[in-house]
N, C-alpha and C positions, 0 to 999 in steps of 0.2 A: 516599526512596521505594525500594521493592524494584526490582531491575533487571528490566526487561521485555524486554530484547534490543534495544531501539531504539538505545541508546547504541552497541552494537557495529555495528548496521546503519548508523548515521550515519557511523561511521568508514570504512565502505566507500564511502558517498556522497562523503566528502571526497576519496577517491582516484578518484572517478568510476567505481567498479566497481559498476555498476548491478545486474548479475546476482549478484554477491557479496552485495550488499545484500538482494536478494530472497531468496536462499538463507538468509541469516542470519535474516530475519524469519520464515521457515517453521520455524525451530528453537525458537520460543518461543510461549507462549500468546497469543492474539489480543487484546491490549489496544487501545484506541482509538489510542494513540500509535504502537504498533507497526504497526497497519494503515495509519495515515496515512503512516508512513515507507515502507511497502511500496508504497502507492499512488504516492507521489512517485518512487520508484525505478522502478516499472513505466512511468511516463510518460517518465522520462529514458531508459529502455532501449528505448522504443517497443515495449514488450511488451504488445500489446493483449489477448492471452489472459490474462495475469497481471492486468492492470488490471480486466478483466471479472470474474475470479474473486475478486479482492480486494474489489471493490465489492459483489459478492454476499455475501461474508463480513461486510462492514461492515453491510449491510442486515439480515442474519440476526442478528448478535450485538448490534448497536447501532442499531436502526431509527430512533431519534429523534436520532441524532448528526448534527451539521452536515456531517460528511464525506459523507453521502448526497447532499447538494446538490452538493458538489464532484464526486462520482462522476457524477451526472447530467450536469453541465456538461462534464466531460472526455469522457465517452463520446459525448455529442452532438457535441462539437468534432471527435472522431476518427472519427465515423460508426460507432461500435461499438454493436451491438444488445445489450441486457442478456441 
């Protein structure tokens, strides 16, 4: 499959460089895999603003994707308003 940037972002995750992961995901088109990776990195980084904006992007580009359910659960768990 064509490279969507998620592989590079995951290499930042393996080093626990959550902000590096987030930066890397912003350099590529928003595929579901890439946005899911960014969502995970935002959670690990405790970056609630990034989580909110990533979830908004998922809802905009992929309204039927299961990641929307993950977003709702995570935002509720952290007390983040959409």
